[in-house]
C-alpha positions as a Markdown table, in Angstrom:
| # | Residue | x | y | z |
|---|---|---|---|---|
| 1 | Met | 139.7 | 123.6 | 58.6 |
| 2 | Lys | 139.0 | 126.6 | 61.3 |
| 3 | Arg | 134.9 | 126.7 | 60.6 |
| 4 | Arg | 135.1 | 122.8 | 60.6 |
| 5 | Ala | 136.4 | 122.3 | 63.5 |
| 6 | Gly | 134.0 | 124.5 | 64.8 |
| 7 | Tyr | 131.3 | 122.5 | 63.8 |
| 8 | Ala | 132.4 | 119.2 | 64.9 |
| 9 | Phe | 132.4 | 120.7 | 68.1 |
| 10 | Asp | 129.4 | 122.0 | 68.5 |
| 11 | Val | 127.9 | 118.7 | 67.4 |
| 12 | Ala | 130.1 | 117.1 | 70.1 |
| 13 | Arg | 128.9 | 119.9 | 72.6 |
| 14 | Val | 125.1 | 118.8 | 72.0 |
| 15 | Ala | 125.4 | 115.4 | 72.4 |
| 16 | Val | 127.2 | 115.6 | 75.3 |
| 17 | Val | 124.4 | 118.3 | 76.6 |
| 18 | Ala | 122.3 | 115.2 | 75.3 |
| 19 | Cys | 123.4 | 112.3 | 77.2 |
| 20 | Val | 123.9 | 114.5 | 80.6 |
| 21 | Leu | 120.0 | 115.4 | 80.4 |
| 22 | Ala | 118.8 | 112.0 | 79.9 |
| 23 | Gly | 120.9 | 110.4 | 83.0 |
| 24 | Ser | 119.9 | 113.5 | 84.6 |
| 25 | Ser | 116.1 | 112.5 | 83.8 |
| 26 | Pro | 115.6 | 109.0 | 83.7 |
| 27 | Gln | 111.9 | 110.1 | 83.5 |
| 28 | Leu | 112.1 | 112.9 | 81.1 |
| 29 | Ala | 113.9 | 109.7 | 78.9 |
| 30 | Ala | 110.4 | 107.9 | 79.4 |
| 31 | Leu | 108.8 | 110.4 | 77.3 |
| 32 | Gly | 109.1 | 108.1 | 74.0 |
| 33 | His | 106.6 | 106.1 | 75.6 |
| 34 | Gly | 103.6 | 108.4 | 75.2 |
| 35 | Ala | 103.7 | 111.7 | 73.2 |
| 36 | Ile | 100.3 | 112.7 | 74.9 |
| 37 | Ala | 100.3 | 113.0 | 79.1 |
| 38 | Leu | 97.2 | 111.0 | 80.3 |
| 39 | Gly | 97.3 | 112.7 | 84.0 |
| 40 | Gln | 99.5 | 113.3 | 86.6 |
| 41 | Ile | 101.0 | 111.6 | 90.0 |
| 42 | Ser | 100.6 | 111.6 | 94.0 |
| 43 | Val | 102.3 | 110.1 | 96.4 |
| 44 | Lys | 102.4 | 109.7 | 99.5 |
| 45 | Gly | 104.8 | 107.4 | 100.8 |
| 46 | Glu | 107.5 | 106.3 | 98.3 |
| 47 | Ala | 107.0 | 105.1 | 94.6 |
| 48 | Thr | 108.7 | 105.3 | 91.3 |
| 49 | Leu | 107.6 | 105.8 | 87.9 |
| 50 | Asn | 109.7 | 104.2 | 85.4 |
| 51 | Gly | 111.7 | 102.7 | 87.9 |
| 52 | Val | 113.0 | 106.8 | 89.0 |
| 53 | Asp | 111.1 | 108.0 | 92.3 |
| 54 | Ala | 108.2 | 109.2 | 91.5 |
| 55 | Ile | 107.3 | 113.2 | 92.4 |
| 56 | Gly | 104.1 | 115.2 | 92.9 |
| 57 | Gly | 102.7 | 116.3 | 90.1 |
| 58 | Ala | 105.0 | 114.4 | 87.5 |
| 59 | Ser | 102.6 | 113.8 | 84.5 |
| 60 | Val | 102.0 | 110.1 | 83.2 |
| 61 | Phe | 102.7 | 108.6 | 80.1 |
| 62 | Ser | 101.1 | 105.9 | 78.1 |
| 63 | Gly | 103.5 | 102.9 | 78.9 |
| 64 | Asp | 104.5 | 104.5 | 82.5 |
| 65 | Arg | 105.0 | 101.8 | 85.0 |
| 66 | Val | 104.2 | 103.2 | 88.2 |
| 67 | Thr | 105.4 | 100.9 | 91.1 |
| 68 | Thr | 104.1 | 101.3 | 95.0 |
| 69 | Arg | 107.0 | 100.5 | 97.8 |
| 70 | Lys | 105.8 | 98.9 | 101.3 |
| 71 | Gly | 103.0 | 101.6 | 103.3 |
| 72 | Ala | 102.9 | 103.6 | 100.5 |
| 73 | Thr | 100.4 | 104.4 | 97.8 |
| 74 | Ala | 100.1 | 106.1 | 94.7 |
| 75 | Ser | 97.2 | 107.8 | 92.7 |
| 76 | Val | 97.0 | 108.8 | 88.6 |
| 77 | Ser | 94.6 | 111.3 | 88.3 |
| 78 | Met | 94.0 | 111.7 | 84.7 |
| 79 | Lys | 91.8 | 114.1 | 82.6 |
| 80 | Asp | 89.2 | 112.5 | 81.4 |
| 81 | Gly | 88.1 | 112.6 | 84.8 |
| 82 | Asp | 89.9 | 108.7 | 85.6 |
| 83 | Glu | 91.0 | 108.2 | 88.7 |
| 84 | Leu | 93.3 | 105.3 | 89.8 |
| 85 | Val | 95.0 | 104.5 | 93.0 |
| 86 | Leu | 97.4 | 102.0 | 93.7 |
| 87 | Gly | 97.5 | 100.1 | 97.2 |
| 88 | Glu | 101.3 | 98.9 | 99.1 |
| 89 | Leu | 104.0 | 97.1 | 96.7 |
| 90 | Thr | 101.9 | 97.2 | 93.7 |
| 91 | Ser | 103.0 | 97.8 | 89.9 |
| 92 | Val | 100.8 | 99.0 | 87.2 |
| 93 | Glu | 101.3 | 100.2 | 83.3 |
| 94 | Val | 99.1 | 103.1 | 82.0 |
| 95 | Val | 98.2 | 102.8 | 78.7 |
| 96 | Asp | 96.0 | 104.2 | 76.1 |
| 97 | Ala | 94.4 | 101.8 | 74.2 |
| 98 | Gln | 92.2 | 102.9 | 71.2 |
| 99 | Gly | 89.2 | 104.5 | 73.7 |
| 100 | Glu | 90.4 | 102.8 | 76.7 |
| 101 | Ile | 92.8 | 103.0 | 79.5 |
| 102 | Ala | 94.6 | 99.6 | 79.9 |
| 103 | Val | 95.7 | 99.5 | 83.2 |
| 104 | Pro | 97.9 | 95.7 | 83.7 |
| 105 | Leu | 98.5 | 94.8 | 87.1 |
| 106 | Gly | 101.4 | 93.0 | 87.7 |
| 107 | Gly | 100.1 | 92.3 | 91.0 |
| 108 | Gly | 99.1 | 94.2 | 94.1 |
| 109 | Gln | 96.0 | 96.3 | 94.8 |
| 110 | Leu | 94.2 | 99.4 | 93.6 |
| 111 | Glu | 91.1 | 101.2 | 93.2 |
| 112 | Tyr | 90.0 | 103.5 | 90.5 |
| 113 | Ile | 86.9 | 105.3 | 88.8 |
| 114 | Ser | 86.6 | 104.4 | 85.1 |
| 115 | Gly | 85.3 | 108.2 | 83.7 |
| 116 | Pro | 82.8 | 109.7 | 81.5 |
| 117 | Glu | 84.8 | 109.5 | 78.2 |
| 118 | Leu | 87.8 | 106.5 | 78.5 |
| 119 | Pro | 87.0 | 103.6 | 80.6 |
| 120 | Ile | 89.7 | 101.7 | 82.5 |
| 121 | Val | 90.1 | 98.0 | 81.6 |
| 122 | Val | 92.3 | 96.1 | 84.1 |
| 123 | Arg | 93.7 | 93.4 | 83.2 |
| 124 | Ala | 95.4 | 90.8 | 86.0 |
| 125 | Gly | 96.5 | 87.5 | 85.1 |
| 126 | Gly | 95.6 | 87.4 | 81.8 |
| 127 | Thr | 91.9 | 87.6 | 82.2 |
| 128 | Glu | 90.1 | 91.8 | 81.8 |
| 129 | Ile | 87.8 | 93.2 | 84.0 |
| 130 | Val | 86.2 | 95.7 | 82.3 |
| 131 | Pro | 83.2 | 98.6 | 82.9 |
| 132 | Gln | 79.9 | 98.8 | 82.2 |
| 133 | Gly | 78.9 | 101.8 | 81.2 |
| 134 | Arg | 80.4 | 105.1 | 82.6 |
| 135 | Gly | 81.4 | 106.8 | 86.1 |
| 136 | Gly | 81.6 | 103.0 | 88.3 |
| 137 | Val | 84.0 | 103.1 | 90.9 |
| 138 | Tyr | 86.0 | 99.1 | 91.2 |
| 139 | Ala | 88.8 | 97.7 | 93.6 |
| 140 | Val | 90.8 | 94.8 | 92.1 |
| 141 | Ala | 93.6 | 93.3 | 93.4 |
| 142 | Leu | 96.1 | 90.0 | 92.7 |
| 143 | Gln | 97.9 | 88.2 | 94.6 |
| 144 | Gly | 99.0 | 85.1 | 92.8 |
| 145 | Asp | 96.1 | 82.9 | 91.0 |
| 146 | Thr | 94.0 | 84.8 | 93.5 |
| 147 | Leu | 91.9 | 88.1 | 92.3 |
| 148 | Arg | 89.1 | 89.8 | 93.6 |
| 149 | Val | 86.9 | 92.4 | 92.0 |
| 150 | Thr | 84.8 | 94.5 | 94.0 |
| 151 | Ala | 82.2 | 96.7 | 92.4 |
| 152 | His | 81.4 | 99.5 | 94.6 |
| 153 | Lys | 79.2 | 101.5 | 91.8 |
| 154 | Gly | 77.9 | 100.2 | 88.3 |
| 155 | Ser | 78.5 | 96.8 | 87.5 |
| 156 | Ala | 81.6 | 95.1 | 85.2 |
| 157 | Lys | 82.2 | 91.8 | 83.5 |
| 158 | Leu | 85.0 | 89.7 | 84.3 |
| 159 | Glu | 86.5 | 88.4 | 80.7 |
| 160 | Ser | 88.8 | 85.0 | 80.1 |
| 161 | Val | 89.5 | 82.5 | 77.5 |
| 162 | Asn | 86.5 | 80.1 | 78.8 |
| 163 | Gly | 83.8 | 83.5 | 78.9 |
| 164 | Arg | 82.7 | 86.1 | 80.6 |
| 165 | Val | 81.6 | 86.6 | 84.3 |
| 166 | Gln | 79.2 | 89.4 | 85.0 |
| 167 | Ile | 79.7 | 91.8 | 89.0 |
| 168 | Ala | 76.7 | 93.3 | 89.8 |
| 169 | Glu | 76.8 | 96.4 | 91.8 |
| 170 | Gly | 78.2 | 96.1 | 95.5 |
| 171 | Lys | 79.1 | 92.6 | 94.8 |
| 172 | Thr | 82.4 | 90.8 | 95.1 |
| 173 | Leu | 84.0 | 88.0 | 93.1 |
| 174 | Val | 86.9 | 86.2 | 94.6 |
| 175 | Ala | 88.5 | 83.8 | 91.4 |
| 176 | Thr | 91.2 | 81.4 | 90.7 |
| 177 | Ile | 93.0 | 82.0 | 88.0 |
| 178 | Glu | 95.6 | 80.5 | 85.2 |
| 179 | Lys | 97.8 | 82.7 | 82.5 |
| 180 | Leu | 97.8 | 80.1 | 80.0 |
| 181 | Gln | 101.3 | 80.1 | 78.3 |
| 182 | Gln | 101.1 | 81.5 | 74.7 |
| 183 | Gly | 100.5 | 78.6 | 72.3 |
| 184 | Asp | 97.9 | 76.8 | 74.8 |
| 185 | Gly | 95.2 | 75.5 | 73.2 |
| 186 | Lys | 92.4 | 76.1 | 76.1 |
| 187 | Ser | 89.3 | 77.5 | 74.8 |
| 188 | Gly | 86.0 | 78.8 | 75.9 |
| 189 | Glu | 83.0 | 76.3 | 75.6 |
| 190 | Ser | 82.4 | 78.0 | 72.4 |
| 191 | Gly | 86.4 | 76.8 | 71.1 |
| 192 | Ser | 87.5 | 80.6 | 71.0 |
| 193 | Asn | 89.4 | 83.1 | 73.2 |
| 194 | Thr | 86.8 | 85.7 | 74.3 |
| 195 | Gly | 88.9 | 88.9 | 72.8 |
| 196 | Arg | 92.2 | 89.3 | 73.6 |
| 197 | Ser | 92.0 | 87.9 | 77.1 |
| 198 | Lys | 94.6 | 85.1 | 78.4 |
| 199 | Gly | 93.3 | 83.7 | 81.3 |
| 200 | Arg | 91.6 | 81.0 | 82.6 |
| 201 | Val | 88.8 | 81.2 | 85.4 |
| 202 | Val | 89.9 | 77.8 | 87.3 |
| 203 | Glu | 86.4 | 78.8 | 90.2 |
| 204 | Tyr | 84.9 | 81.8 | 91.6 |
| 205 | Val | 82.1 | 82.8 | 94.1 |
| 206 | Ile | 80.1 | 86.2 | 93.8 |
| 207 | Thr | 79.4 | 87.7 | 97.5 |
| 208 | Ala | 78.5 | 90.8 | 98.7 |
| 209 | Ala | 81.0 | 93.5 | 99.1 |
| 210 | Gly | 82.4 | 92.9 | 102.1 |
| 211 | Val | 81.9 | 89.5 | 102.7 |
| 212 | Ala | 85.1 | 87.9 | 101.6 |
| 213 | Gly | 87.2 | 91.1 | 102.0 |
| 214 | Gly | 86.8 | 92.3 | 98.9 |
| 215 | Ala | 90.1 | 94.3 | 97.4 |
| 216 | Gly | 90.4 | 95.2 | 100.8 |
| 217 | Leu | 92.0 | 98.0 | 100.1 |
| 218 | Ala | 89.8 | 101.2 | 102.1 |
| 219 | Leu | 91.6 | 104.2 | 100.1 |
| 220 | Ala | 90.0 | 107.1 | 99.4 |
| 221 | Leu | 90.2 | 108.3 | 95.5 |
| 222 | Val | 91.9 | 111.9 | 95.6 |
| 223 | Arg | 92.5 | 114.3 | 92.8 |
| 224 | Ala | 96.2 | 115.1 | 92.6 |
| 225 | Asn | 95.2 | 118.9 | 91.7 |
| 226 | Ser | 91.8 | 119.9 | 93.6 |
| 227 | Gly | 92.3 | 117.8 | 96.7 |
| 228 | Cys | 88.6 | 116.4 | 96.3 |
| 229 | Ala | 87.9 | 113.3 | 97.8 |
| 230 | Val | 86.0 | 111.5 | 95.8 |
| 231 | Ser | 83.6 | 108.4 | 97.3 |
| 232 | Pro | 81.3 | 105.7 | 95.6 |
| 233 | Ser | 78.7 | 108.0 | 96.9 |
| 234 | Asn | 80.1 | 111.4 | 95.3 |
| 235 | Val | 81.4 | 110.4 | 92.4 |
| 236 | Gly | 81.2 | 112.4 | 89.5 |
| 237 | Asp | 80.7 | 115.4 | 92.1 |
| 238 | Cys | 84.0 | 117.0 | 91.8 |
| 239 | Ala | 84.9 | 119.6 | 89.2 |
| 240 | Ser | 87.7 | 118.2 | 87.0 |
| 241 | Pro | 91.0 | 119.9 | 87.6 |
| 242 | His | 91.8 | 119.9 | 83.9 |
């Protein structure tokens, strides 16, 4: 009887310790999103990781959400050379999506380097910004139904249900987009949706980068561990910290 009571006590104690750990470290509880860390976060100002105040150096796993507050920036330095920098009042997820890093942008602005291994594909308003080649530097801003995409280095394609738009290096696309509701019959001219996109481009214009304001970020991309500042001119010159 005493042995059974002692066993029951040990089980209860383990359960209590687990609950305390989960409650005191919500970020630890969020590790179930992905088994392998995609990178590390650095923060200037106030930002959250899965709703908890983000701490510089914390690991970012697939499915994690990073959100910046007013006046803040945050960067995620990834193992395969990808770099992601969020401007203020920006919210994204970071997802390992079978051969690419998918970054659903809920709103705000970001800059990123699409590394040599896994390309970063930003999903914004039901459209996708797909880099063409490796090592490109891009800026994306989503405000309401207005999407701005600047290709600082390399080119990209904006994919939507009604087609693809090429964004050449040094150009900025400004588009009005409409996110389609599930079951909406609208589609491209061919009568079928383009890939996974669920947004329609209502209208767009392409100008030289800077003429239309681009994404208006003016952020330096900095590797969290090495402190190497990355610009469109020296991308690829910094050695990976991993």
